[in-house]
N, C-alpha and C positions, 0 to 999 in steps of 0.2 A: 586164351592165356592156357588152357589145358593143354592144347597140344605141345606147348613149349616146356612141359615138365614131365615129358613121356619118357626121356632119356636121360641117363646122366652124362652124354654128349651135349646137352643142351645150355644154352647160356643161363642157366638157374641151376646149375649142380655145384655145390661146393667142394672144394679140395679138403679132403681127410689129411691136416698135417699136425694135430695136436694127438698127444698121449696122455695116459693116467696122471702124470706129474704135471703136464700143461695144465689140465683140466682143474688140478687141485689148486696149482699156483695162480690160477684165474679167479679161481672163487676166493681163495685166501686174500688177494689184493684186493679184491671188490672192497671189501670192508676190512681195512689193514688194523692188524692190533694198536699201531700208533694211533690213526684216525679215530678208531673207536675211542682208545683209552682217553686221549686228550680233550675228543667232541665233549665226552660225557662226565670225566671225573670230577671237575670242580662244581658244576651242576648238581650232580649227585651227592656229592659229600656237604654242600651248602645245605640241600634239601634237608637230607636225613643224618647227618652225622657219618663218621667212620663204619657204623654198622650196615650203613647201604650197601657194603662188601656182599653180604648174604644175596642181595638181590643178582648177583651175577649167576649164581647156583641155582636160582629160581627160574631166571630167564632162561638159560641153558637149558634146563631140563624140559621147560614147554618147548622150545625151540629143536631139540632133539626129536620128539613127537611129530612135530612138523616137517622135518629132515628125513624122518622115515618114512612119512606118506611120500614125500618129493622124490626118495630114492627109489621108491617104486614106482611112481608115475614115469620117471625118467627114463627106467628100464623098460617098461612098456612102451613108451612113446619118447626115443631119442631124437627129438625133432627140433631144428633152429626156433627159437622163440620160446621154449620152456614153459611158463604159465600161461600164455596165451594158448599155445597146442594142446596142453593138459586138459585146459577148461572148455575147449570147443571139442574135444573128443570124450569127454564125461557128460557134458549135459547140453551140447548143441553149439551152433555158429555162433548165434546172437550173444550168449552167454560167454563164451569164448571170447568174443570180440572186446566185449567190455572189460574183461578180466585182464585182457593182453592192453586195452589202452589205458589203464590206470597204472599199470605196472610200467609200460611206455614212458609213461609222461613221468613218474617217479624217477625213471632212470635218468631221466633228460634234467628233472630239476636237482637231483641230487649231484649228478655231473658237475652241473654251475657252479653248487654250492661248495662241493669240494675245490674246485680251481680257485674260488673266491678265497678259500680258507689257506691254499697254499701260497694264495698271493701274498696273504699278509705277513708269512713267514719269512717269504722271498725279499719281501720290503724291509724288514726288521735285520736280515742277513745285509744288506745293502746300506744299513744304516740310517733307514727311516722308521722312526718309532711309532710313528701313529699316520701312516699313509693313509689320504685322503679316499673318498669312495671311487672317484675318477681314476686313481693311480693303481689301487686294487683290480678295477675291471680291466684297465689295460695290461696290467700285468696276467689277469687271468686269462684274456684274449692271447697273450701268446703262448700261453700254456695249451689252449685250445688249439692252437695252430700246431704247435709241437705236436700235440696227442694226435692230432687228424694225419699228421705227415707218418707217424710211427704206425698208425693203423693202416695207411693206404700201402707204406712200403711191404707190408705182408706178414704172414703168421711168425714168420722167423725172428724179426724185430720185435713182435710182442713177446714169443718166448722168451727172449735173452732179458728183456726190461723185467718181466714179471719174476724171473728166476734171481734177478740182481736185487729186487726188490725184498725178496723173501730173505735173502741173506742177510741183507742191509737191516732189515725189521727184528727178525729173530736175534741175530747178535746182540743188536741194540738193546732190545726190548730185555731179553732175557738176561742179557750181559750187564747191563744197568741195574736190573732189578735184583740179579744175584750180588752186587758190589752194594748197594744199599742195604740188602739183607742181614750180609756180614760184617760191615763195618760201619753203618751209619743208622743203627737202631735207636730212634728216640722215643717210641711206644711201645708198648707190652700187647700181647694177642688181645688183653682184656680190652682195648680201646674197639675192638669189632662187635662188642657188647655195649657201646656207648650210642645212643641215636638220639631218644628223646628227650635226655638230660634228667637229673634228679626228680623223682618223683613222678616221670611222664607215666600216663596210662598207655600201657601195652598195646591195647587194642587200638586207641586213638594215635599212635605211631605207626602201626602196621597199615591203618586204614587210610592214615594222610600221608606225612611225610615219606613213609617209607614206598608206597604205591609211586610218588611223584618220582623217584628215584628210580624205582622200576620201570615206568614209563621213557626215563632218560637211557636207561641201561638196553631198553629194546633195540635201540640205534646200535649197539654192539655186536648184535647177532642176527645179522641180516647179510645176504650175499651168498649163500651158500647154494642157493638155487640156481645161482646165476651159470653154474657148470653145464646146466642144461639149455642155456642160452647160445653155448657155441657146439652144441650136441652133434648137427651133422659134418662139424670139422674134427672130430675126435674118432681116432680108429677105435674099434670094438666097442661103441658106446653103451652097449646094454650091459656089457662087463665091469666098464671101466667108470662110468658116471655116478652110479649109485655109491660107489667107493670114494670119488673125488666129493659130492655133497655131505656125507658123514663126517671125512676125515677133516675136509677144511672148517666146518663148524665147530668140532671137537679141538682141533688144534688152536685155534683163535680163541676159542673160549680159555684154554689152559694158559697160553700166553698173555691174555688180556687180564685174567683172574691173578696170575702171577706178578704181574708187573704193578697191579693196583695194589697188593698186599702190600709189595716191597715200598711202595711211594706212602702208603699210610702207615706204614710204622717207622718211616724216615721223617715224616712230617716235623719240622722242628718246633714249631707251634698251633696246636691243634685248634685252640680255643679262636684264634684269630682266624684260622680257614674257616671253622664251621660257622663262624659268625659273620661271613663273607667280607673279611677285610681284606683278605688276600686274592687280587684279582686270577693270578694264575697260579695254583696251589702245585701243578705238575712243575713249572718252569722254577718256582719260587724252592720247593724241595731240592731239585738235582743242584740248583746254584747254591744254595746254602751247604750241601753235603759235598759237591765237587768243585766248588769256586767257580767264580766269573769267567773264567777261560772257558770251560765246557758248553757256555751260550751257544756260541756259533755251530760246534758241531751237534748238539745236540738240535738243533735248528734245522741244519743241513738233512739230519735224519729224518725228523719230521717231515720237510719237503719232500724226500724221496718218498715215505708213506702215502703223502697227499697225492704225488703224481702217479704212484702206481695204482691208486685208488681209482683216481680220474680216469685215466686209460681205460682201466677192465669196466667203469661203468659207460663211457663212450662206447667201448666194443660190445656190450652187453645190448646196449639201447640201439646202436646201428642194426644188429642183428635182430632184433625184435620187430625192427621198423622192416627190413627185409623180408621176414618170415610174413609180415602182414601182406606186403607188396607182391611177393610169390602167389598168395592166393588171391589175390585182387581184391584186397579189403582194404585199401587204402586210394585216394584219387593219385591219378598219374601212377599207378600200380606198375604198369610195362617199364617205365624209366626207373623207378625206383628199386624193382627187383633185377637189374641188370648186373652183371658181375664183370670187373675190370681188371685188366693185367693178366700175367702169366699165372699168378695165386689166385684169381678168381675172388676178389674182394669184392665186398658189396659197396662199390665207390660211392655211388648216390645217395645210398643211406647214412654212410660216413659223414657225408656232404651235409646233409639235414640236421644231424646231429649239431655240427659246426655251427651253421645258421642260427639254430635255435637257441644254441648256447650263445652266440653273440648278442642275441637279441634279449634274451634274459639278463647278461651283462649291461646292456644299455639301460634296461628297463630298473634295474639296481641302483645304478646312478641318479636316475629322475625322480624316483621313488623308493627313497630307502628303505621303507616298511616292507617293500616288495621282497627284499631280502628276508627279512625275519619270517615274513609267511611261507617262502619256499622252504628254509631252514625247518620251520614246525611242520610244515605238510609231509616231508619226505617221510620222517619213520611212520607216520599214521599210513601215508600211500602203500609203504611195503607190505604192511598187516592187512591193508584192506585188500591188497592184490593177492597175497597169501589164501586168503579167505575164500576166493572162488574156488579154486582146486581142492582145496582143504573138503569144503561144502559138497563137490560134487564128488569126492571119493567118498565121503559117507553116502551120500544117495544111494550110489552104485553098490554098496555094500548092503545097504537095507533092503536093496531091489532083488540083491544076490545076483548082479547082471555082470560080475567083474570077474574078467579073466586073468589069471595072476601069471605076471612074468618071471623071466629068470630069477629077478631080486623079488622076493616076496614075503610078506610077513606073516602068511599062513593064518591060522587061527586068531592071532592078535591084530589082523588088519582092522576089523570093525571098533575094537575098544581105541584101538591107537588113533582110529581117525576121528572117533568120537571125540576123545580127550582133546586130539591137537585142534579141533573146531571150536570147543569151549574155551580153552586157552587162547586161541586166536582172536576170538571175540572179547574176550574180558580185556587183554592188552590191547585191541584197538580201541576200545570203549576207554581204558586208562590214559592212552596215547592222546585221544581226542579230547577228551574231557575238558569242557571251555572253564577252566580254571581261571580265577582272576590274577594273571602274572603281570601283565603290559599294561601301560596307562591308555595306550589305544585298545579298547576293548573287543574291537574286530580281531585283534591279533590273537587274542584267546582263542577264535573260533575258527584259526588257521586251517585247520585238517577238513572243517568242514565246509568251509568256504573253497577250496582247493578241490573238494569232492563234487559240489554242486556245481562249478563252472565247468570242471572237466564232462561231468554228465550231460550237461545242456550241450556242449560243443561234440561231444561222444554222439550224441543221439541225432545230431543232424549229418552227421557225417555218415555213419551207420545206414540210415535210411538212404542215401544219396549212393552208396556201394554194395549194399544187400545181395543186390539182384546179380550182379559182377562175381560173388565170391566164388571161388573154385571149389569143388566138393571134396570132402574129406580124401575119399576113396582115389582119386586122382594124384594128390599129394603123396598118400601111402605107397601108392605102386610106385612112385617115381623114388621115393626113398627107399623101400626094398631093392630096387635094381641097383641105386648107388652103394647098397650096403653090400650087397652080393659081388659087385665090381672091386669094390674095395677089397674084400677079401679073395678073389682071385689075384689083383694085384699084390698084395703082399705075401701070398703064397707060391707065386709062380715066379 
């Protein structure tokens, strides 16, 4: 394997066809504002009332610290696989392997759940109001196959789709939000301070309902790290990827917070929504304000957001798998690491995401509760994966062994890294805390069940492949040669 990666002309060298805009668009689409808003709005509002909105500011603040650390790491190591690569170089091969292992599965599971979410909207557009599990799985499979085709066509198709989705989502989110604020306000800003109800104890509210809402909101602000998942396909990654990481998080936060504020202020019957009597407060509010005729266009907009998110998740998952395989860190690595076509795409790795996604769809039909477990695990999985490089970064700061890259936090590196670790630990515990929510008690333990199963499976696979994993120095030499060759091509 080591001889295979010594040259940029080898079958293991990716093509650099993405720009700063492409990396930003990719991270933006990963957790699109529409997917983020629709996925958590009703849950957070029911849990904590309209004052849940302040949770956006709290989670954004915490995630911004994480983003600064990740921007530093991607500047130091702009390598395909992001979290896997950073963690391995910070704390060793075994540590990095398990970091990427949890991240890889989180991406694949999130990909499957987003496809199933999009399937529900597509069924509604087609006139099926309550699609069966089998129909949703069938539509999701069509989405999976379509996404696979787009991914295999090449980076040009990815760039076009991601750009189109950003335009549609920003116009839809900002446009609808502005229209609601200007012409359909039914509540004053004071509702943002209504949460626990009259006479509710502030501490009881903050430590209970508000924390639950913050756990839901945590799903809205992940994905910014995915710009690093395509690092070796980006021109001038050390300069551009830190910007993509920070810009994507900030832009998504602005769009989601703005749209949420507009919907909160436009809700026609706040009491019914907070009581949980309205199943879909976003759709109900838009229909009340804009009429029943808006239903189909809005659902089409939702589908665009879900499809873009799905495609970004599949792309990121396939790149992490490919990065593992190039290092010899998975079974059948020689096959998984091969690139195909003129665009040198990781064809086999993309195919693996398709097969695993199809299996998860089939499993969701056989055992419906498995889908709930998948959904619950996803958010916790992201924060668990984030903790690996965050802790590693903090350790090297304390050891004073860190070499600052072009994007550097300077003297703030240690305090920012420390607070980011504390934030991620607290949010991980908040998300994974087994609160009594479901009738089936094991679903309240979804995150921990997922972690335990993946840890056991990972331990078996890592034991089998650890002796064959390529040394870090070999990969870094190949990457340095690739970057140098790219610079030569760009300026000659």
